[in-house]
C-alpha positions as CSV (number, residue, x, y, z in Angstrom):
1,M,111.6,-126.0,122.8
2,R,114.7,-128.6,124.3
3,I,118.0,-126.8,125.0
4,N,120.7,-129.1,125.5
5,N,122.7,-127.9,128.5
6,Q,125.2,-130.4,128.2
7,Q,128.9,-129.4,128.1
8,Q,127.8,-126.1,128.5
9,N,130.5,-125.2,130.9
10,S,133.0,-125.5,128.2
11,F,132.6,-121.8,127.1
12,K,130.7,-120.5,130.0
13,G,133.4,-119.9,132.4
14,L,133.8,-116.6,130.8
15,N,130.5,-115.2,131.7
16,A,131.2,-113.6,135.0
17,P,133.6,-111.2,134.3
18,L,132.6,-110.5,130.6
19,G,129.0,-110.1,131.9
20,M,129.7,-107.6,134.3
21,F,130.3,-105.2,131.0
22,Y,126.9,-105.9,130.0
23,N,124.9,-105.7,133.1
24,P,123.9,-101.7,133.7
25,N,123.8,-102.6,136.9
26,A,127.2,-103.9,137.7
27,T,129.3,-101.7,140.1
28,I,132.7,-103.7,139.8
29,P,133.8,-101.7,136.2
30,T,132.7,-98.6,137.6
31,L,134.7,-99.1,140.8
32,A,137.8,-100.2,138.6
33,I,137.7,-97.2,136.6
34,E,137.0,-94.6,139.9
35,T,139.7,-96.5,141.9
36,G,142.3,-96.2,138.8
37,V,141.2,-92.5,138.2
38,T,141.5,-91.8,142.1
39,L,144.8,-92.9,142.9
40,G,145.9,-92.2,139.3
41,R,144.9,-88.1,139.8
42,A,146.0,-88.2,143.3
43,N,149.6,-89.5,142.5
44,Q,149.6,-86.4,139.8
45,A,148.5,-84.1,142.2
46,N,151.2,-85.2,144.6
47,K,153.8,-84.6,142.0
48,R,152.7,-81.1,141.5
49,G,151.1,-79.8,144.7
50,G,152.6,-82.5,147.3
51,K,150.1,-83.8,150.5
52,Q,147.7,-81.1,150.6
53,E,146.7,-81.3,146.6
54,A,147.1,-85.1,146.5
55,T,144.5,-85.1,149.8
56,E,142.1,-83.2,147.7
57,R,142.0,-85.3,144.9
58,L,141.6,-88.4,147.1
59,V,138.8,-87.0,149.2
60,E,136.9,-85.5,146.1
61,Q,137.2,-88.0,143.6
62,G,136.7,-90.9,146.2
63,V,134.0,-89.4,148.1
64,S,132.0,-88.7,145.0
65,A,132.2,-91.9,143.6
66,L,130.9,-93.3,146.2
67,V,128.0,-90.8,146.9
68,W,127.3,-91.7,142.9
69,I,127.5,-95.2,143.0
70,Y,125.7,-95.8,146.3
71,G,124.4,-92.3,147.5
72,V,121.5,-92.0,145.5
73,Q,120.3,-95.3,146.0
74,I,120.0,-94.7,149.8
75,L,118.6,-91.7,149.2
76,K,115.8,-93.3,146.8
77,K,115.3,-96.1,149.9
78,I,114.7,-93.4,152.5
79,G,112.5,-91.7,150.2
80,D,110.7,-94.8,149.6
81,A,110.1,-95.8,153.3
82,F,108.9,-92.2,154.1
83,G,106.1,-92.4,151.1
84,K,105.4,-95.9,152.4
85,K,104.9,-95.0,155.9
86,V,103.6,-91.2,155.9
87,L,102.1,-91.3,152.3
88,N,100.6,-94.7,152.4
89,I,102.1,-95.6,148.9
90,K,102.0,-99.3,148.7
91,D,103.7,-100.0,145.1
92,F,107.2,-98.7,144.4
93,D,108.1,-101.9,142.0
94,F,107.8,-100.8,138.6
95,D,109.6,-98.9,136.0
96,I,108.4,-95.7,134.7
97,G,109.9,-95.5,131.1
98,R,107.9,-95.9,128.3
99,D,108.0,-96.2,124.5
100,F,105.8,-97.5,121.7
101,L,106.4,-101.1,122.7
102,R,106.0,-100.9,126.6
103,N,104.3,-98.8,129.4
104,P,104.4,-100.6,132.5
105,V,102.5,-97.8,134.2
106,L,99.8,-98.1,131.8
107,N,100.0,-101.8,131.5
108,N,99.6,-102.2,135.2
109,A,97.5,-99.7,135.8
110,I,99.4,-97.8,138.5
111,D,98.1,-94.8,140.4
112,K,99.0,-91.2,139.4
113,K,100.1,-91.0,143.2
114,S,102.5,-93.5,142.8
115,V,104.0,-92.2,139.9
116,A,104.3,-88.4,141.0
117,F,105.8,-90.1,144.1
118,K,108.3,-92.1,142.3
119,V,109.1,-89.3,139.9
120,G,109.4,-86.6,142.8
121,N,111.6,-89.4,145.0
122,T,114.1,-90.0,142.1
123,L,114.6,-86.2,141.2
124,G,115.1,-85.3,144.6
125,A,117.7,-88.0,145.5
126,T,119.5,-87.0,142.3
127,A,119.5,-83.1,143.0
128,V,120.4,-83.8,146.4
129,A,123.3,-86.3,145.3
130,T,124.4,-83.8,142.3
131,F,124.0,-80.6,145.1
132,F,126.6,-82.2,147.6
133,I,129.0,-83.4,145.2
134,G,129.3,-79.7,142.7
135,F,128.4,-77.6,145.6
136,L,128.8,-78.9,149.2
137,L,131.7,-81.3,148.7
138,P,134.1,-78.8,147.3
139,K,133.8,-76.0,150.2
140,I,134.0,-78.9,152.4
141,N,137.3,-80.0,150.8
142,H,138.9,-76.6,150.8
143,K,138.0,-75.8,154.5
144,I,139.6,-79.2,155.4
145,S,142.5,-78.1,153.3
146,K,142.7,-74.8,154.7
147,I,143.0,-76.4,158.1
148,V,145.4,-78.5,157.5
149,T,147.4,-75.6,155.8
150,D,147.4,-73.5,158.8
151,K,148.3,-76.1,161.2
152,E,151.5,-76.8,158.9
153,K,152.5,-73.2,158.6
154,N,151.9,-73.2,162.6
155,K,154.6,-75.6,162.9
156,K,156.7,-74.2,160.5
157,Q,156.4,-70.2,161.7
158,N,160.2,-70.1,162.7
159,I,161.1,-72.3,159.5
160,Q,162.5,-69.4,156.8
161,T,161.0,-71.0,153.8
162,L,157.4,-72.8,153.4
163,N,156.2,-74.6,151.0
164,A,152.4,-75.2,151.8
165,P,150.8,-78.0,150.0
166,N,148.6,-76.6,147.8
167,L,144.7,-76.3,147.9
168,N,142.2,-77.9,145.7
169,Q,140.9,-77.0,142.4
170,F,140.7,-79.8,140.2
171,K,137.5,-81.1,141.3
172,T,138.1,-84.7,140.3
173,M,135.3,-85.3,137.6
174,T,134.0,-88.1,139.1
175,N,131.7,-89.7,136.3
176,R,128.4,-90.4,136.9
177,K,126.3,-87.9,139.5
178,E,122.8,-87.5,138.9
179,L,121.0,-84.5,138.9
180,S,117.7,-83.0,137.9
181,F,115.6,-80.0,137.5
182,T,112.0,-80.4,135.6
183,S,108.5,-79.0,135.7
184,L,105.6,-80.8,134.6
185,L,104.7,-84.5,135.6
186,D,105.2,-85.1,132.0
187,K,108.5,-83.7,131.7
188,G,109.2,-85.5,135.3
189,I,108.6,-88.6,134.3
190,A,110.5,-88.9,130.6
191,L,113.5,-87.3,133.1
192,T,113.3,-89.8,135.7
193,H,113.3,-92.5,133.4
194,T,116.4,-91.3,132.2
195,L,118.2,-91.0,135.4
196,E,116.9,-94.3,136.2
197,N,117.5,-96.4,132.7
198,N,119.7,-94.3,130.5
199,Q,123.6,-94.4,132.0
200,T,124.7,-92.3,128.9
201,A,122.3,-89.6,129.0
202,R,122.0,-89.5,132.9
203,L,125.6,-88.9,133.4
204,L,125.3,-85.9,130.7
205,I,122.6,-84.5,132.4
206,T,123.7,-84.9,136.0
207,D,127.4,-84.2,135.1
208,A,126.3,-80.4,133.7
209,G,125.0,-79.5,137.7
210,V,128.5,-81.1,138.7
211,V,130.9,-78.9,136.3
212,A,128.7,-75.8,137.3
213,G,129.2,-76.4,140.7
214,R,132.8,-77.0,140.8
215,F,133.2,-74.1,138.5
216,H,131.4,-71.7,140.7
217,N,133.3,-72.9,143.7
218,S,137.0,-72.9,142.7
219,R,139.0,-70.4,144.1
220,N,140.5,-68.4,141.3
221,K,140.2,-68.2,137.7
222,Y,143.0,-70.8,136.8
223,E,141.3,-73.1,139.0
224,K,138.4,-72.4,137.5
225,I,140.1,-73.3,133.9
226,E,141.3,-76.1,135.1
227,S,138.2,-77.5,136.6
228,L,136.5,-76.6,133.3
229,F,138.9,-78.5,131.1
230,R,139.5,-81.8,133.4
231,D,135.4,-82.1,133.9
232,I,134.6,-81.5,130.4
233,S,137.2,-83.7,128.5
234,S,136.5,-86.4,131.1
235,I,133.1,-86.9,130.1
236,Y,134.0,-88.6,127.0
237,F,136.4,-90.8,128.7
238,Y,133.9,-92.1,131.3
239,L,130.6,-92.1,129.0
240,F,131.9,-93.3,125.4
241,S,135.5,-94.4,125.0
242,T,135.2,-97.7,126.1
243,N,132.1,-98.5,123.8
244,H,133.8,-96.9,121.1
245,I,137.0,-99.1,121.6
246,V,135.4,-102.4,121.8
247,G,132.9,-101.3,118.7
248,L,135.8,-100.5,116.8
249,L,138.0,-103.7,117.5
250,N,134.6,-105.8,116.8
251,K,134.7,-104.5,113.6
252,I,138.1,-104.9,112.9
253,T,138.2,-108.6,113.7
254,N,134.6,-109.4,112.7
255,N,133.6,-110.2,115.9
256,T,129.9,-110.2,117.4
257,D,128.9,-107.6,120.5
258,I,127.1,-109.9,122.2
259,N,125.8,-110.5,125.6
260,P,127.8,-113.5,127.0
261,K,123.8,-114.9,128.3
262,I,122.8,-114.5,124.3
263,S,125.7,-116.3,123.1
264,D,125.3,-119.2,125.3
265,C,121.4,-119.4,124.3
266,V,122.4,-119.3,120.5
267,S,125.2,-121.8,120.8
268,E,123.3,-124.4,122.7
269,Y,120.1,-124.2,120.4
270,L,122.6,-124.3,117.6
271,I,123.9,-127.5,118.7
272,S,120.6,-129.2,119.7
273,K,119.6,-128.4,116.4
274,I,123.2,-129.7,114.6
275,K,122.6,-133.2,116.8
276,A,119.1,-133.7,115.0
277,K,120.9,-133.6,112.2
278,K,121.3,-137.2,111.7
279,P,123.3,-139.2,110.7
280,N,126.2,-137.0,110.8
281,N,125.1,-134.2,113.4
282,K,126.8,-131.5,111.0
283,I,125.7,-128.4,109.3
284,D,127.4,-127.3,105.9
285,E,128.6,-124.1,106.2
286,V,126.3,-122.7,103.4
287,N,123.0,-123.8,105.1
288,V,123.7,-122.7,108.2
289,S,122.5,-119.1,108.2
290,R,119.1,-119.9,106.2
291,L,118.3,-122.7,108.5
292,A,119.1,-120.9,111.7
293,L,117.7,-117.4,110.5
294,G,115.3,-118.3,107.6
295,E,114.4,-116.5,104.6
296,V,111.4,-114.3,104.0
297,G,111.5,-113.7,100.6
298,E,110.9,-110.6,98.2
299,M,107.1,-110.8,98.0
300,N,106.6,-111.2,101.4
301,S,108.9,-108.3,102.4
302,R,107.2,-105.8,100.1
303,K,103.9,-106.9,101.9
304,I,105.7,-106.3,105.4
305,I,107.3,-102.8,104.7
306,K,103.4,-101.9,103.2
307,L,101.7,-103.2,106.3
308,F,104.0,-100.8,108.4
309,E,104.7,-97.8,106.1
310,D,105.2,-95.0,108.9
311,K,104.0,-97.0,111.9
312,K,106.2,-98.5,114.3
313,V,104.4,-101.4,115.4
314,I,101.0,-102.9,113.8
315,S,98.5,-105.2,115.6
316,V,98.6,-108.6,115.3
317,D,95.0,-108.8,113.9
318,D,96.1,-106.4,111.1
319,F,99.3,-109.3,110.5
320,I,96.9,-112.2,110.7
321,K,94.6,-110.4,108.0
322,A,97.5,-110.3,105.7
323,F,99.3,-113.6,106.4
324,P,96.4,-115.8,108.2
325,K,98.3,-119.0,107.7
326,F,100.9,-117.6,110.4
327,E,97.9,-116.8,113.0
328,D,99.3,-118.9,115.5
329,K,102.9,-118.0,115.5
330,A,102.1,-114.4,115.4
331,K,100.0,-114.6,118.3
332,Q,103.0,-116.1,120.1
333,M,105.3,-113.6,118.8
334,A,103.1,-110.8,120.5
335,T,103.6,-112.1,123.9
336,L,107.4,-111.2,123.6
337,Q,105.8,-108.2,125.2
338,P,103.3,-107.5,127.6
339,I,100.0,-107.3,125.8
340,F,98.1,-103.8,126.5
341,D,94.6,-104.1,126.6
342,G,94.2,-107.5,125.1
343,N,95.7,-106.1,122.3
344,G,98.8,-107.8,120.8
345,V,101.4,-105.6,118.7
346,L,104.4,-106.6,116.5
347,T,107.5,-104.7,115.6
348,K,108.6,-104.7,111.6
349,T,111.5,-107.1,112.8
350,Q,108.8,-109.5,114.8
351,A,106.5,-109.5,111.6
352,M,109.7,-110.8,109.4
353,D,111.0,-112.8,112.3
354,I,107.1,-114.9,112.0
355,L,107.7,-115.4,108.3
356,S,111.0,-116.1,108.1
357,K,110.8,-119.9,109.6
358,G,114.1,-119.8,111.1
359,W,115.4,-121.9,114.3
360,M,116.5,-118.5,115.8
361,T,113.3,-116.7,114.9
362,E,110.9,-118.9,116.9
363,P,109.0,-116.8,119.6
364,E,110.0,-119.6,122.4
365,F,113.6,-119.0,121.6
366,L,113.4,-115.2,121.2
367,K,111.4,-115.4,124.5
368,K,114.6,-117.0,126.4
369,A,117.3,-114.8,124.4
370,M,115.6,-111.9,125.4
371,Q,115.3,-112.7,129.0
372,E,118.7,-113.5,129.0
373,G,120.2,-110.3,127.7
374,T,117.6,-108.1,130.3
375,N,118.3,-110.1,133.5
376,N,114.4,-111.4,133.2
377,A,112.9,-108.2,132.5
378,A,111.9,-108.6,129.1
379,L,108.7,-110.4,129.8
380,N,108.1,-108.8,133.4
381,P,105.0,-106.5,133.0
382,K,106.5,-104.2,135.6
383,R,109.8,-103.5,134.0
384,Y,110.8,-101.1,130.8
385,V,112.9,-102.6,128.3
386,S,113.3,-100.2,125.3
387,A,112.2,-101.3,121.8
388,K,115.9,-100.3,120.9
389,K,117.4,-102.4,123.2
390,L,115.2,-105.6,121.8
391,E,116.1,-104.5,118.6
392,Q,120.0,-104.7,119.6
393,I,119.6,-108.4,121.0
394,R,117.4,-109.3,117.9
395,Q,120.4,-108.3,115.8
396,S,123.1,-109.9,117.9
397,I,121.9,-113.3,117.3
398,T,122.0,-112.4,113.6
399,N,125.7,-111.2,113.7
400,F,126.5,-113.9,115.8
401,V,125.0,-116.9,113.6
402,N,126.7,-115.0,110.7
403,Q,130.1,-114.9,112.5
404,I,129.9,-118.8,112.9
405,Q,129.0,-119.1,109.5
406,N,131.7,-116.7,108.2
407,A,134.3,-118.6,110.6
408,A,133.8,-121.9,109.0
409,H,133.5,-120.7,105.5
410,K,137.0,-119.3,106.4
411,E,138.5,-122.6,107.5
412,N,136.7,-124.4,105.0
413,C,134.9,-127.2,107.3
414,V,131.5,-128.1,108.4
415,I,130.0,-126.7,111.8
416,D,129.3,-129.2,114.4
417,E,129.0,-129.1,118.2
418,K,133.0,-128.6,118.7
419,F,133.4,-126.0,116.0
420,V,130.4,-123.6,117.5
421,R,131.5,-124.1,121.0
422,K,135.0,-122.8,119.7
423,I,133.7,-120.0,118.0
424,A,131.6,-119.2,121.0
425,K,134.7,-119.3,123.2
426,Q,136.9,-117.3,120.8
427,N,134.0,-114.3,120.9
428,K,134.0,-114.1,124.8
429,I,137.7,-114.0,125.1
430,M,137.4,-111.1,122.4
431,N,135.2,-109.4,123.9
432,L,136.3,-109.5,127.3
433,G,139.7,-108.5,126.0
434,F,138.3,-105.5,124.2
435,N,136.5,-104.2,127.1
436,I,139.5,-104.4,129.7
437,F,141.8,-102.8,126.9
438,G,138.8,-100.1,126.5
439,T,138.5,-99.7,130.1
440,A,142.3,-99.4,130.2
441,V,142.6,-96.7,128.1
442,S,139.5,-94.8,129.6
443,I,141.5,-95.0,133.2
444,F,144.9,-94.0,131.5
445,A,143.1,-90.8,129.7
446,L,141.7,-89.9,133.2
447,A,144.0,-90.7,135.7
448,Y,147.3,-89.4,133.7
449,L,146.8,-87.9,130.3
450,I,144.2,-85.4,130.8
451,P,145.8,-84.5,134.6
452,K,148.9,-83.5,132.6
453,V,147.4,-81.4,130.2
454,Q,145.7,-79.7,132.6
455,Y,148.6,-78.8,134.4
456,S,150.4,-77.9,131.4
457,I,147.7,-75.3,130.5
458,T,148.2,-73.4,134.1
459,K,151.5,-73.6,133.9
460,K,151.4,-71.7,130.1
461,L,149.1,-69.3,131.9
462,T,151.2,-68.8,134.9
463,N,154.5,-69.6,134.1
464,Q,154.5,-71.5,137.6
465,D,154.4,-75.2,137.7
466,K,152.1,-75.2,140.9
467,F,148.9,-75.7,142.1
468,P,146.5,-72.5,141.6
469,G,144.3,-73.0,144.5
470,A,147.3,-73.0,146.8
471,N,147.7,-70.2,149.3
472,E,144.0,-69.5,148.5
């Protein structure tokens, strides 16, 4: 397969900013949120409680963010160094996740000692970070605040009124901290995988420890109420709101939520096929979906459904028995995931793709798209990419082809290179705008709206518009 890279820069310039929203390891979106939340909450705290409360917010939010973003990884590296030198563990470079399609530990024959150490190191690092953020940092912050307050009081002892800045309360719900407590190795493996790979679940798990720690360290019942409300209500805006907003806006506009690297793969491959359509180098919009995605047919679809029944995967051999004419393509398709013990398997979607005869269902193209969409992890036997993630990538390809076809139908035009590039660029611009808007809404809610509601609750309960931790 040859993918034409000419003129690719015409729509690839958006990849860097947009790609950060699709890269789970990118820290810039998280830093942007945390910076906005830290400054916004400190500003709100300063208006209510003055310098003291604002300082507490800056320390708590800022330090928590840094520990979450960088601290856990540093702790894990320290643990790895210990394991390498003291315990003589050689292999740390493997993912511990597993599902019905992939299992890097099994596929690479990783020994139990390495697995157990990786579990212990990950859980230990995340537990230490969570304990520090949820239990130690509030205490440290309170002590610093008390020292500052006492100094202020001593300086102004001869002044009649003293507006002492307030003490910490509203333990900034810094977003994602890591925690864990587990028992058996098998459960530890599952939790370790979650902490390393599933950001949303990880934050829900780890924030439970942080919320508990901050609640425990609150200095009075009103501070506890503020802390609990702020931290729990913040979880939605840290974890879900941006994705929900992006999904809603894409649905309203009929835009496809697709990784920019994958959209490049689809666009360039489609363009290469269009250029091969002599003499006009164009495709009629009626035919693009059929040509790009292929057709399975009702009879073959029924046979596939019967083959799988309650199974999530079937062996390549079973597929070939049912469809002997597709043996070569089936064996190629099975290499989209590492082969266990020499036995290739296929998912239902892959089986359908083998029969479809579409441009975008060729194993070689799908390999490239999956590699691009997973930062080259899809074909690496030591990396874990969930079957769900791969299915989402595959679906985004279908949706993007359909978007191109629908746009051509709406504009009543044929599809050529220029048109594909135009739709690809529009798609990226819209996705970038939607993600920036969703992030901005999350920052607004976390930095401004939640503190306002939080303060109004305290004011209603105490009849005072002041920091409940003051003078404690």
